[in-house]
LOSESE-778128 format. One line per 3 residues: number of its first residue (from 1); for each residue x, y, z of N, C-alpha, C. Coordinates in Angstrom, 2 decimals. Layout:
<sites>
NUM) X Y Z X Y Z X Y Z ~ ...
</sites>
This chain:
<sites>
1) 0.83 -1.39 0.05 -0.03 -0.09 -0.09 1.16 1.12 0.12 ~ 1.72 1.10 0.55 2.75 2.26 0.36 3.59 2.35 -0.57 ~ 3.83 1.56 -1.21 4.73 1.83 -2.94 3.22 2.34 -3.70
4) 1.99 2.08 -3.06 1.21 2.74 -4.40 0.67 3.79 -3.87 ~ 0.95 3.95 -2.54 0.95 5.56 -2.08 1.95 6.62 -2.82 ~ 3.19 6.07 -2.65 4.05 6.62 -3.13 4.25 7.26 -4.71
7) 3.78 5.70 -5.64 3.52 6.29 -6.80 2.60 7.03 -7.26 ~ 1.25 7.14 -6.36 0.55 8.19 -6.67 0.87 9.39 -6.58 ~ 1.88 10.01 -5.70 2.36 11.27 -5.49 3.08 11.53 -6.69
10) 3.77 10.94 -7.38 4.89 11.16 -8.35 4.34 11.98 -9.24 ~ 3.66 12.01 -10.03 2.92 13.15 -10.91 2.63 14.38 -10.31 ~ 2.38 14.59 -9.08 2.57 15.79 -8.30 3.81 16.36 -7.86
13) 4.63 15.63 -7.65 6.38 15.91 -7.65 6.72 16.62 -8.75 ~ 6.37 15.82 -9.98 6.97 16.47 -11.17 6.18 17.58 -11.39 ~ 4.65 17.91 -11.35 4.39 19.10 -11.77 5.13 19.90 -11.20
16) 4.98 19.73 -9.64 5.76 21.06 -8.54 7.36 21.16 -9.10 ~ 7.92 20.35 -9.42 9.03 20.25 -10.24 9.35 21.37 -11.58 ~ 8.46 21.02 -12.27 7.91 21.86 -13.43 7.89 23.28 -13.19
19) 7.10 23.47 -12.29 6.83 25.02 -11.98 7.81 25.52 -11.07 ~ 8.86 25.00 -10.91 9.66 25.86 -9.61 10.63 26.78 -10.85 ~ 11.17 27.87 -10.39 11.93 28.59 -11.43 13.42 28.01 -11.58
22) 13.85 28.14 -12.88 15.04 27.77 -13.14 16.28 28.92 -13.39 ~ 15.90 29.89 -12.53 16.87 31.39 -12.85 18.10 30.70 -12.68 ~ 18.21 29.87 -11.51 19.57 29.78 -10.70 20.29 28.77 -11.40
25) 19.65 27.63 -11.99 19.97 26.88 -13.11 20.35 27.45 -14.68 ~ 20.00 28.54 -15.11 20.41 29.03 -16.36 21.68 29.58 -16.54 ~ 22.31 29.86 -17.64 23.30 30.50 -17.84 23.45 31.96 -17.67
28) 24.80 32.31 -17.15 24.97 33.31 -16.74 25.03 34.42 -18.10 ~ 25.73 33.90 -19.08 25.78 34.69 -20.95 26.21 33.72 -21.31 ~ 26.18 34.41 -22.83 26.90 33.64 -23.73 27.83 34.64 -24.96
31) 28.65 33.84 -25.37 29.54 34.61 -26.26 28.96 34.89 -27.29 ~ 29.11 36.53 -27.32 28.38 36.61 -28.42 29.47 37.30 -29.49 ~ 30.94 37.39 -29.53 31.65 37.41 -30.58 33.06 36.85 -29.91
34) 33.87 36.47 -30.98 35.04 35.91 -30.54 36.13 36.04 -31.72 ~ 37.13 36.30 -31.62 38.15 35.78 -32.28 39.19 35.87 -32.04 ~ 40.64 35.23 -32.94 41.38 34.96 -32.36 41.38 33.60 -31.27
37) 42.65 33.57 -30.66 42.74 32.76 -29.40 41.90 33.34 -28.31 ~ 40.78 32.11 -27.84 40.08 32.07 -26.59 39.51 31.05 -26.32 ~ 39.88 31.00 -25.33 39.39 29.68 -24.53 38.78 30.06 -23.06
40) 37.97 29.12 -22.83 36.88 29.00 -21.96 37.47 27.70 -21.16 ~ 37.55 27.78 -19.78 37.71 27.09 -18.84 37.08 26.83 -17.87 ~ 36.28 25.53 -17.17 35.60 25.32 -16.37 35.85 23.89 -15.45
43) 35.13 23.81 -14.48 35.77 22.24 -13.71 35.50 21.04 -15.07 ~ 34.79 21.04 -16.00 34.99 19.74 -16.91 36.13 19.87 -17.76 ~ 36.43 20.72 -17.65 37.45 20.82 -19.02 37.74 22.17 -19.56
46) 38.23 22.62 -20.92 38.96 23.59 -21.49 38.36 23.02 -22.93 ~ 37.37 24.42 -23.24 36.85 24.27 -25.03 37.11 25.54 -25.33 ~ 37.15 25.65 -26.69 37.43 27.17 -27.28 36.10 27.93 -27.20
49) 36.08 29.21 -26.78 35.00 29.78 -26.84 34.38 30.30 -28.11 ~ 33.69 29.71 -28.43 33.37 30.46 -30.07 31.74 30.90 -30.05 ~ 31.45 31.45 -30.91 30.15 32.39 -30.74 29.01 31.66 -30.29
52) 28.17 32.09 -29.13 27.07 30.93 -28.95 27.32 30.02 -27.60 ~ 28.62 29.70 -27.19 29.00 29.20 -26.06 28.28 29.78 -25.01 ~ 27.77 28.99 -24.03 27.42 29.52 -22.91 28.09 29.89 -21.70
55) 28.17 31.08 -21.08 29.14 31.16 -20.05 28.51 31.45 -18.67 ~ 28.88 30.07 -17.77 28.22 29.72 -16.44 28.88 30.62 -15.56 ~ 28.80 30.73 -14.32 29.47 31.10 -12.76 30.28 30.21 -12.39
58) 31.34 30.99 -12.59 32.77 30.34 -12.38 33.55 29.56 -13.47 ~ 32.74 30.27 -14.43 33.82 29.80 -15.55 35.13 30.79 -15.71 ~ 36.05 30.61 -16.45 36.99 31.68 -16.47 37.33 31.62 -18.39
61) 37.54 32.86 -18.66 37.79 33.25 -20.01 39.38 33.60 -20.34 ~ 39.90 32.95 -21.21 41.33 33.28 -21.36 41.51 33.97 -22.92 ~ 41.87 35.00 -23.18 42.20 35.88 -24.77 43.81 35.72 -24.71
64) 44.07 35.10 -26.05 45.41 34.81 -26.35 46.17 36.44 -26.83 ~ 47.65 36.29 -27.20 47.60 37.81 -27.59 46.99 38.22 -28.90 ~ 46.56 37.36 -29.63 45.33 37.92 -30.77 43.71 38.02 -30.77
67) 43.46 37.33 -29.39 42.19 36.97 -28.92 41.45 38.10 -28.59 ~ 39.95 38.35 -28.94 39.05 39.28 -28.07 37.90 38.59 -28.21 ~ 36.95 39.30 -27.14 35.90 38.19 -27.25 34.58 39.22 -26.06
70) 33.59 38.85 -26.73 32.44 39.62 -26.37 31.25 38.78 -25.49 ~ 31.08 38.96 -24.43 30.29 38.25 -23.36 28.86 38.88 -23.31 ~ 27.45 38.66 -23.58 26.37 39.45 -23.69 25.79 38.49 -22.10
73) 25.52 39.16 -21.11 24.82 38.17 -19.75 23.28 38.26 -19.94 ~ 22.71 37.69 -19.28 21.07 37.41 -19.03 20.77 39.00 -18.76 ~ 21.13 39.50 -18.04 20.38 40.84 -17.74 20.85 42.20 -18.61
76) 21.29 41.70 -19.73 21.36 42.56 -20.95 23.06 43.10 -20.80 ~ 23.95 43.24 -19.80 25.16 43.73 -19.51 26.05 43.25 -20.51 ~ 26.90 43.87 -21.00 28.17 43.21 -21.93 29.54 43.54 -21.57
79) 30.18 42.40 -21.56 31.91 42.55 -21.29 32.55 42.20 -22.36 ~ 33.43 43.29 -22.62 34.43 42.88 -23.98 35.74 42.79 -23.33 ~ 36.16 41.56 -23.62 37.74 41.56 -23.40 38.71 41.47 -24.40
82) 39.87 42.35 -24.14 40.64 42.67 -24.68 41.92 41.50 -24.91 ~ 42.70 41.88 -25.77 44.31 40.28 -25.52 44.65 40.23 -24.13 ~ 45.07 39.04 -24.21 46.16 38.69 -23.16 45.39 38.68 -21.79
85) 43.86 38.40 -21.75 43.04 38.59 -20.56 42.67 37.75 -19.90 ~ 42.64 37.53 -18.32 42.37 36.69 -17.91 40.94 37.10 -17.03 ~ 39.71 36.60 -17.69 38.45 37.40 -17.02 37.74 36.02 -16.05
88) 37.10 36.29 -14.90 36.47 35.07 -14.29 35.03 35.61 -13.86 ~ 34.23 34.86 -14.00 32.81 35.01 -13.61 32.33 34.20 -12.25 ~ 32.88 35.10 -10.95 32.94 34.31 -9.81 31.73 34.27 -9.11
91) 30.75 35.22 -9.37 29.04 34.65 -8.70 28.08 35.55 -9.51 ~ 27.13 34.64 -10.43 26.36 35.79 -10.93 24.74 35.04 -10.53 ~ 23.93 35.95 -10.46 22.66 35.57 -10.25 21.80 36.84 -10.77
94) 20.79 36.17 -11.68 19.95 37.30 -12.28 18.54 36.98 -11.81 ~ 18.29 37.48 -10.12 17.09 37.16 -9.83 15.57 37.96 -10.41 ~ 16.14 39.11 -10.60 14.74 39.96 -10.96 14.39 40.61 -9.79
97) 15.24 40.75 -8.84 15.19 41.69 -7.68 16.41 42.04 -7.16 ~ 16.52 43.04 -6.41 17.80 43.51 -6.01 18.11 43.09 -4.54 ~ 17.75 42.18 -4.10 17.70 41.68 -2.95 18.42 40.10 -3.15
100) 18.23 39.48 -4.49 18.99 38.60 -4.73 19.98 38.40 -5.70 ~ 19.98 39.61 -6.61 20.89 39.96 -7.49 22.45 39.88 -7.02 ~ 23.15 39.03 -8.01 24.78 39.21 -7.96 25.45 39.24 -9.31
103) 26.45 40.14 -9.08 27.15 40.12 -10.25 28.54 40.73 -9.77 ~ 29.14 39.51 -9.77 30.90 39.53 -9.39 31.79 39.09 -9.97 ~ 32.71 39.51 -10.44 33.78 39.17 -11.67 34.98 39.51 -11.21
106) 35.82 38.90 -11.60 37.52 39.21 -11.53 38.25 39.33 -13.14 ~ 39.16 40.28 -13.07 40.08 40.72 -13.99 41.86 40.61 -13.28 ~ 42.13 38.92 -13.97 43.54 38.88 -13.40 44.22 39.77 -13.84
109) 44.19 39.70 -15.21 45.37 40.76 -16.37 44.67 41.11 -17.62 ~ 44.98 41.80 -18.48 44.53 42.17 -19.31 43.98 43.40 -19.52 ~ 42.65 43.27 -20.16 41.77 44.77 -19.87 40.47 44.30 -20.56
112) 39.09 45.05 -20.35 37.89 44.97 -20.58 37.18 46.41 -20.61 ~ 36.34 45.93 -21.08 35.31 47.52 -20.95 33.83 46.62 -20.73 ~ 33.23 47.31 -19.95 31.80 46.95 -19.53 31.14 47.85 -19.65
115) 30.04 47.49 -19.97 28.34 48.20 -20.04 27.60 47.37 -18.96 ~ 27.18 48.26 -17.86 26.19 47.46 -17.09 25.02 47.00 -17.47 ~ 24.08 45.64 -17.45 22.82 45.38 -17.15 22.07 45.95 -16.61
118) 20.78 44.94 -16.04 19.51 45.63 -15.07 20.07 45.03 -13.68 ~ 21.15 44.27 -13.50 21.62 44.36 -12.00 22.26 45.63 -11.68 ~ 23.25 45.91 -12.22 23.56 46.83 -11.82 22.51 48.60 -11.46
121) 21.63 48.18 -12.57 20.66 49.24 -12.57 19.60 49.19 -11.37 ~ 19.13 48.03 -10.59 18.32 47.83 -9.76 18.94 48.13 -8.23 ~ 20.64 47.69 -8.39 20.96 48.34 -7.17 22.54 48.26 -7.63
124) 23.26 49.24 -7.49 24.64 49.22 -8.07 25.61 48.58 -6.70 ~ 25.18 48.30 -5.78 26.04 47.41 -4.81 26.33 46.08 -5.13 ~ 25.29 45.48 -5.94 25.52 44.34 -6.47 26.10 44.04 -7.63
127) 27.04 45.11 -7.99 27.64 44.76 -9.11 29.18 45.23 -8.53 ~ 30.33 44.13 -9.23 31.62 44.25 -8.36 32.50 43.81 -9.26 ~ 33.53 44.61 -9.49 34.52 44.13 -10.42 36.11 44.13 -9.81
130) 36.44 42.69 -9.37 37.48 42.70 -8.28 39.00 42.43 -9.25 ~ 40.13 43.54 -9.10 41.56 42.92 -9.46 42.36 42.79 -8.56 ~ 43.43 42.62 -8.70 44.76 42.00 -7.79 44.77 42.99 -6.84
133) 44.76 44.29 -7.21 44.96 45.51 -6.42 43.59 46.61 -6.14 ~ 42.44 46.45 -7.12 41.60 47.59 -6.32 40.21 46.73 -6.84 ~ 39.27 47.66 -5.76 37.80 46.77 -6.47 36.91 48.04 -7.49
136) 36.05 47.65 -8.12 36.06 48.73 -8.85 34.27 48.40 -9.11 ~ 33.61 49.35 -8.03 32.22 49.14 -8.30 31.51 50.11 -9.05 ~ 30.38 50.68 -9.09 29.26 51.19 -10.25 28.63 52.46 -9.39
139) 28.24 53.48 -10.12 27.08 54.32 -10.03 26.57 54.74 -11.48 ~ 27.41 54.25 -12.39 26.82 54.32 -13.52 26.39 53.26 -14.52 ~ 27.17 53.42 -15.88 26.82 52.36 -16.63 27.93 51.97 -17.63
142) 29.02 52.50 -17.60 30.06 52.25 -18.61 31.26 52.80 -18.01 ~ 32.45 52.01 -18.31 33.78 52.24 -17.96 34.83 50.85 -18.36 ~ 36.04 51.58 -18.11 37.31 50.90 -19.02 37.86 50.61 -17.56
145) 38.91 49.25 -17.90 39.39 48.78 -16.72 41.12 47.94 -17.59 ~ 42.10 48.54 -17.40 42.94 47.77 -18.33 44.42 47.87 -17.68 ~ 45.09 46.94 -17.42 46.35 47.05 -16.75 47.89 47.43 -17.86
148) 48.71 48.27 -17.64 49.66 48.97 -18.34 50.77 47.91 -18.10 ~ 51.75 48.17 -18.90 53.12 47.43 -18.96 53.70 47.34 -17.62 ~ 53.60 48.09 -16.82 54.47 48.15 -15.28 53.68 47.42 -14.46
151) 51.92 47.22 -15.10 51.44 46.14 -13.98 50.55 47.02 -13.25 ~ 50.46 48.55 -13.47 49.44 49.06 -12.95 47.67 49.19 -13.45 ~ 47.09 49.54 -12.70 45.68 49.37 -12.86 45.62 50.72 -13.09
154) 44.71 50.77 -14.78 43.94 52.19 -15.24 42.67 51.95 -15.40 ~ 41.92 52.87 -14.34 40.48 52.92 -14.73 39.75 54.56 -15.21 ~ 38.87 53.98 -16.42 38.36 55.11 -17.05 37.20 55.19 -17.00
157) 36.37 56.47 -16.54 34.87 56.39 -16.61 34.43 56.76 -17.99 ~ 33.17 56.32 -18.45 32.83 56.41 -19.89 31.40 56.97 -19.87 ~ 30.65 56.77 -19.16 29.16 56.96 -18.75 28.94 57.59 -17.37
160) 28.45 58.27 -17.05 28.20 58.50 -15.66 29.14 58.40 -14.11 ~ 29.24 57.77 -13.62 30.30 57.91 -12.31 30.58 56.40 -12.19 ~ 31.62 55.66 -11.61 31.92 54.63 -11.22 33.05 54.97 -9.75
163) 33.46 53.79 -9.13 34.32 54.05 -7.98 35.05 52.63 -7.70 ~ 36.22 53.55 -7.51 37.38 52.73 -7.23 38.05 52.63 -5.75 ~ 37.95 51.46 -5.32 38.54 51.56 -4.08 39.40 50.51 -3.91
166) 40.83 50.77 -2.58 41.87 50.14 -2.57 41.55 50.22 -1.24 ~ 42.88 49.49 0.10 42.70 49.52 1.28 42.85 50.77 1.72 ~ 43.15 51.73 0.94 43.47 53.18 1.61 42.23 54.23 1.95
169) 41.49 53.59 0.42 40.13 54.40 0.44 39.37 54.19 -1.23 ~ 38.66 55.24 -0.88 37.74 55.04 -2.27 37.87 56.25 -3.30 ~ 37.75 56.63 -4.50 37.67 57.83 -5.21 36.60 57.75 -5.91
172) 35.64 58.37 -6.40 34.40 58.66 -7.53 35.38 59.06 -8.99 ~ 34.91 58.38 -10.17 35.49 58.80 -11.05 34.42 59.20 -12.14 ~ 34.34 59.70 -12.65 33.39 60.31 -13.56 33.43 60.32 -15.28
175) 32.62 60.55 -16.09 33.08 60.27 -17.32 33.80 61.29 -18.16 ~ 35.04 60.25 -19.01 36.08 61.44 -19.06 37.00 61.59 -18.15 ~ 36.70 60.93 -16.59 38.31 60.94 -15.95 38.95 59.65 -15.72
178) 40.16 59.73 -15.47 41.04 58.42 -15.29 41.63 58.43 -14.15 ~ 41.73 57.04 -13.41 42.65 57.16 -12.24 43.68 55.77 -12.60 ~ 44.84 55.58 -11.77 46.30 54.95 -11.73 45.92 54.36 -10.50
181) 46.15 53.04 -10.47 46.54 52.33 -9.45 47.63 51.26 -9.44 ~ 48.69 52.15 -8.09 49.89 51.80 -8.21 49.94 50.41 -7.51 ~ 49.25 50.04 -6.08 49.07 49.13 -5.40 47.86 49.36 -4.44
184) 47.67 47.69 -3.92 46.36 47.97 -3.39 46.36 48.67 -1.79 ~ 47.50 49.12 -1.38 47.78 49.82 0.04 47.80 51.62 -0.61 ~ 47.61 51.72 -1.79 47.78 53.45 -2.25 46.51 53.72 -2.49
187) 46.01 54.82 -2.49 44.77 55.42 -2.69 44.99 55.88 -4.25 ~ 44.20 55.51 -5.35 44.04 55.66 -6.76 44.33 57.09 -7.13 ~ 45.25 57.34 -8.24 46.05 58.65 -8.33 45.34 59.38 -9.56
190) 44.42 60.41 -9.73 43.73 60.92 -10.98 44.75 61.29 -12.07 ~ 44.76 60.66 -13.29 45.88 60.89 -14.37 44.88 61.91 -15.29 ~ 43.45 61.96 -15.35 42.53 62.97 -16.34 41.63 63.51 -15.45
193) 41.41 64.75 -15.31 40.22 64.52 -14.61 39.33 65.80 -15.86 ~ 38.20 66.00 -15.39 37.26 66.93 -16.79 37.52 68.16 -15.71 ~ 37.26 69.20 -16.97 37.57 70.62 -16.56 36.42 71.15 -15.87
196) 36.04 71.39 -14.86 34.81 72.28 -14.90 34.57 73.70 -14.70 ~ 34.38 74.61 -16.19 34.70 76.20 -16.03 33.37 76.74 -15.70 ~ 33.34 77.71 -15.06 32.24 78.40 -14.20 31.59 79.12 -15.58
199) 30.42 79.34 -15.74 29.88 79.44 -16.70 29.52 80.86 -16.79 ~ 29.68 81.86 -17.50 29.53 83.33 -17.54 28.11 83.89 -17.57 ~ 27.60 84.74 -17.05 26.20 84.96 -16.43 25.69 85.41 -18.13
202) 24.39 85.45 -18.23 24.38 85.76 -19.84 24.04 87.29 -19.92 ~ 24.17 87.95 -20.79 24.26 89.29 -20.97 22.78 89.95 -20.83 ~ 22.90 91.29 -20.31 21.31 91.70 -20.01 20.66 92.01 -21.65
205) 19.54 92.00 -21.99 19.04 92.15 -23.47 19.02 93.50 -23.40 ~ 19.42 93.81 -24.58 18.83 95.47 -25.21 18.57 95.35 -26.76 ~ 17.81 96.59 -27.18 17.80 96.72 -28.43 18.88 97.53 -29.12
208) 18.86 97.77 -30.47 19.66 98.33 -31.48 19.25 99.97 -30.79 ~ 20.31 100.93 -30.61 20.09 102.38 -30.44 20.49 102.23 -28.64 ~ 20.76 101.50 -27.98 21.14 101.42 -26.84 22.99 101.53 -26.32
211) 23.26 101.19 -27.45 24.66 101.51 -27.17 25.23 102.76 -28.07 ~ 26.44 103.68 -26.90 26.91 104.89 -27.37 28.30 104.93 -27.03 ~ 28.78 105.02 -27.93 30.24 104.93 -27.74 30.75 103.75 -27.24
214) 30.08 102.44 -27.55 30.97 101.46 -26.90 30.34 101.27 -25.46 ~ 29.43 101.96 -24.73 28.68 101.85 -23.59 27.07 102.02 -23.47 ~ 26.22 101.24 -22.89 25.39 101.43 -23.06 24.85 102.64 -21.95
217) 23.60 103.01 -23.01 22.70 104.28 -22.33 22.66 104.40 -20.68 ~ 22.40 102.74 -20.20 21.85 102.62 -18.68 23.19 103.03 -17.73 ~ 24.33 102.77 -18.25 25.66 103.00 -17.73 26.32 104.22 -17.76
220) 25.81 105.11 -18.36 26.25 106.17 -18.56 25.29 107.75 -18.19 ~ 25.96 108.42 -17.25 25.19 109.32 -16.07 24.23 110.28 -17.41 ~ 23.59 110.97 -16.71 22.44 111.98 -17.64 23.34 112.95 -18.48
223) 23.87 113.34 -17.47 24.56 114.75 -18.16 25.59 114.31 -18.68 ~ 26.03 112.96 -19.16 27.45 112.59 -19.95 26.70 112.45 -21.42 ~ 25.57 112.36 -21.44 24.99 112.08 -22.81 25.36 113.61 -23.95
226) 25.66 113.25 -25.19 26.32 114.61 -25.75 24.77 115.05 -26.37 ~ 25.24 115.97 -26.72 23.58 116.82 -27.90 24.36 116.29 -28.98 ~ 22.60 116.43 -29.29 22.70 115.77 -31.23 23.57 116.43 -31.85
229) 24.01 116.01 -32.67 25.00 116.51 -33.90 26.60 116.35 -33.04 ~ 26.66 116.81 -31.81 28.20 116.79 -31.23 28.92 115.37 -31.51 ~ 29.79 115.89 -31.88 30.83 114.56 -31.87 30.97 113.39 -30.62
232) 31.05 112.33 -30.62 30.91 111.25 -29.86 32.63 111.01 -29.04 ~ 32.71 110.97 -28.25 33.98 110.97 -27.73 34.50 109.55 -28.00 ~ 35.67 109.02 -28.12 35.99 107.72 -28.10 35.99 107.08 -26.75
235) 35.60 106.08 -26.49 35.10 105.41 -25.59 36.63 105.19 -24.47 ~ 36.60 105.35 -23.33 37.92 104.97 -22.79 38.08 103.67 -21.98 ~ 39.27 103.65 -21.82 39.20 101.61 -21.11 39.02 102.16 -19.39
238) 38.09 101.61 -19.08 37.73 101.92 -17.59 38.63 101.03 -16.79 ~ 39.77 100.45 -17.18 40.76 99.95 -16.18 41.98 100.85 -15.97 ~ 42.01 101.51 -17.04 43.42 102.55 -16.94 42.64 104.00 -16.83
241) 43.10 104.43 -15.13 42.54 105.60 -14.92 43.10 106.68 -15.71 ~ 42.57 108.01 -16.03 42.97 109.02 -16.45 43.99 109.95 -15.82 ~ 44.69 110.55 -16.23 45.82 110.91 -15.04 45.10 112.16 -14.53
244) 45.46 112.35 -13.65 44.75 113.92 -13.11 45.79 115.10 -13.65 ~ 44.67 116.19 -13.38 45.14 117.62 -14.23 46.22 118.02 -13.15 ~ 47.15 118.71 -13.83 48.30 119.22 -13.26 48.14 120.13 -11.88
247) 48.53 120.38 -11.19 48.30 121.68 -10.02 49.04 122.98 -10.40 ~ 48.04 123.79 -9.93 48.64 125.13 -10.54 50.04 125.35 -9.73 ~ 50.67 126.38 -10.49 52.25 127.01 -9.79 52.11 127.27 -8.78
250) 53.06 127.12 -7.73 53.14 127.93 -6.34 53.23 129.13 -6.33 ~ 52.43 129.96 -5.83 52.51 131.69 -5.73 53.32 131.93 -4.42 ~ 54.18 133.33 -4.58 55.11 133.46 -3.27 54.09 134.23 -2.19
253) 54.45 134.33 -0.79 53.38 135.03 -0.32 53.10 136.22 -0.30 ~ 52.11 136.61 -0.41 51.72 137.94 -0.88 51.03 138.08 -2.08 ~ 51.34 137.50 -2.79 50.89 137.41 -4.14 49.36 137.34 -4.52
256) 48.93 138.52 -4.98 47.49 138.04 -5.35 47.07 136.99 -5.94 ~ 45.90 136.44 -5.92 45.65 135.26 -6.60 45.49 135.75 -7.91 ~ 44.85 137.07 -8.31 44.46 137.31 -9.58 45.45 137.70 -10.07
259) 46.25 137.73 -10.89 47.02 138.68 -11.71 46.84 140.03 -12.08 ~ 47.91 140.79 -12.01 47.18 142.67 -12.09 47.50 142.39 -13.79 ~ 46.36 143.05 -14.31 46.37 143.67 -15.80 47.43 144.75 -16.46
262) 48.11 143.95 -17.36 48.89 144.51 -18.01 48.73 145.80 -18.40 ~ 49.78 146.78 -17.88 49.31 148.37 -18.59 49.78 148.54 -19.63 ~ 49.00 149.41 -20.54 48.79 149.99 -21.44 49.97 150.76 -22.42
265) 50.60 150.31 -23.12 52.20 151.01 -23.56 51.73 152.57 -23.55 ~ 50.03 153.11 -24.55 49.88 154.40 -24.85 49.64 155.25 -23.65 ~ 49.12 154.80 -22.39 48.69 155.29 -21.44 49.37 155.52 -20.13
268) 49.76 156.62 -20.16 51.05 157.02 -18.84 50.60 156.55 -17.20 ~ 51.22 156.14 -16.54 51.20 155.72 -15.09 50.46 156.42 -14.48 ~ 50.11 156.32 -13.53 49.21 157.09 -12.19 50.65 158.23 -11.47
271) 50.25 159.33 -10.93 51.51 159.78 -10.07 51.59 158.91 -8.94 ~ 52.81 158.68 -8.42 53.03 158.42 -7.27 53.71 157.12 -7.42 ~ 53.69 156.26 -8.70 54.11 154.72 -9.18 55.01 154.87 -10.53
274) 56.35 154.38 -10.31 57.13 153.92 -10.98 56.92 153.45 -12.32 ~ 57.26 154.51 -13.12 57.01 153.80 -14.70 58.13 152.95 -15.12 ~ 57.28 151.64 -15.39 57.59 150.25 -16.06 58.05 150.05 -17.56
277) 59.58 150.00 -17.86 59.19 149.66 -19.38 58.10 148.75 -19.74 ~ 57.67 149.06 -21.25 56.48 148.68 -21.61 57.32 147.29 -22.01 ~ 56.50 146.37 -21.67 56.52 144.41 -22.04 56.30 144.72 -23.27
280) 57.50 143.92 -24.15 57.25 143.91 -25.64 57.53 142.02 -25.47 ~ 56.30 141.69 -26.66 56.60 140.19 -26.52 57.04 139.86 -28.06 ~ 57.45 138.69 -27.87 57.88 138.34 -29.26 56.87 138.08 -30.36
283) 57.29 138.45 -31.39 56.01 138.18 -32.71 55.86 136.43 -32.70 ~ 54.70 135.96 -32.82 54.56 134.35 -33.23 55.33 134.25 -33.89 ~ 55.65 132.57 -34.05 56.62 132.42 -34.87 55.71 132.06 -36.04
286) 56.22 132.49 -37.40 55.51 132.51 -38.51 56.01 131.19 -39.33 ~ 55.00 130.43 -39.51 55.52 129.08 -40.08 55.16 129.45 -41.70 ~ 56.45 128.94 -42.13 56.59 129.18 -43.53 55.37 128.20 -44.50
289) 54.85 129.09 -45.32 53.66 127.95 -46.35 54.47 127.65 -47.17 ~ 54.73 126.17 -47.44 55.32 125.72 -48.63 55.02 126.10 -49.82 ~ 55.78 126.52 -51.03 55.32 126.91 -52.42 54.29 126.01 -52.78
292) 53.58 126.25 -53.75 52.59 125.08 -54.61 53.78 125.01 -55.57 ~ 53.41 123.26 -55.52 54.07 122.34 -56.14 53.44 122.82 -58.17 ~ 54.77 123.29 -58.77 54.25 123.50 -60.18 53.72 122.47 -60.81
295) 52.76 122.78 -61.72 51.73 121.85 -62.36 52.51 121.39 -63.82 ~ 53.37 120.93 -64.09 53.75 120.15 -65.44 52.93 119.75 -66.21 ~ 52.74 120.68 -67.43 51.94 119.90 -68.72 53.05 119.19 -69.21
298) 52.48 118.64 -70.29 52.89 118.14 -71.47 53.27 119.26 -72.30 ~ 54.28 119.62 -73.46 54.27 119.96 -74.63 53.04 119.88 -75.51 ~ 52.80 120.90 -76.14 51.86 120.65 -77.20 52.46 120.83 -78.39
301) 52.02 119.84 -79.20 52.99 119.94 -80.17 52.00 119.96 -81.62 ~ 52.13 120.85 -82.51 51.27 120.62 -83.81 51.94 120.49 -84.78 ~ 51.04 119.76 -85.72 51.61 118.83 -86.88 50.87 119.39 -88.20
304) 51.48 120.25 -89.03 51.38 120.62 -90.24 51.33 119.71 -91.29 ~ 50.02 119.48 -91.84 50.12 118.65 -93.04 51.08 119.01 -94.03 ~ 52.16 117.97 -94.59 52.87 118.03 -95.74 52.21 117.65 -96.62
307) 52.37 118.71 -97.92 51.56 118.04 -99.46 53.14 118.01 -100.04 ~ 52.86 116.84 -100.41 53.77 116.69 -101.58 53.31 116.23 -103.12 ~ 53.71 116.92 -103.94 53.02 117.43 -105.47 54.05 116.40 -106.14
310) 53.36 116.22 -107.30 54.27 115.00 -108.21 54.93 115.68 -108.81 ~ 56.39 115.06 -109.34 57.33 115.82 -110.32 56.36 116.50 -111.72 ~ 57.15 117.49 -112.22 56.56 118.13 -112.98 57.15 117.30 -114.45
313) 56.39 117.48 -115.31 56.59 116.44 -116.67 57.61 117.59 -117.81 ~ 58.14 116.46 -117.94 59.54 117.24 -118.46 58.82 118.21 -120.00 ~ 59.39 119.50 -120.13 59.53 120.11 -121.45 58.83 119.39 -122.92
316) 58.10 119.60 -123.54 58.10 119.34 -124.86 58.90 119.97 -126.04 ~ 59.67 119.36 -126.59 60.31 120.06 -127.45 59.99 119.77 -129.00 ~ 59.41 120.88 -129.48 58.79 120.92 -130.91 60.13 121.30 -131.92
</sites>
């Protein structure tokens, strides 16, 4: 009876197993493009990473000196591997909710360019790229990681912002910025930053006729506007102050401020006042007027007609 009871429940267990979600058993991604020497290593062994080969959690993708590969993950993310790279899918889970999602990969050498998918968009804390010297987290959706010839890690932001962390701390990298990681015990160093220049304020709106001499009418005092028809003075540079007028010459003590009028040479001085010799002023210098340049006209040549008569006929001898 027990065996019959167990056999009667078998179809029920099959139905429950068919309805159970298979997201945890599905592949993490698929090789979308591969060229050159590209190998996929897993516990069962190594196989060529050709287009269409599935990539599972725990797999290692290795590219040779001329190898390149692109992996499309189930959440829509993309990872492009450069030559001489070793990329490991450490943990991957696309559960459809931020509480169970997981995207953890490792880059041991080479370089990659990544565009995040829905796992990073649902919760940026679930997306991590680990390297021997730093851990790269995201706040955006695109970045580039590569090792140089000295073994230093170079990280460049391509869209929005990412975060590069070492044991010394974390730095933010926005689009267009780059950092260099020398070691795991040092803070990443900025190698290229995006310049943020202050935006100049917009000019005040004005219409035609509001400018006079290079300045606006609103900036000219009311009494400084010339009368119609008067010449407009050239605008002066406000940064260069005009020189002050020279001070008047010093006068000796007792000298009246108003100079005395000069005596008329034809009028005699009043009595009791000594006569002063008449003041003679030198005549103003005469500027010689240059003589006008004579106009040279070409000579007029009158040609008379020359009449040439035919020679006279010889005389007739009879």
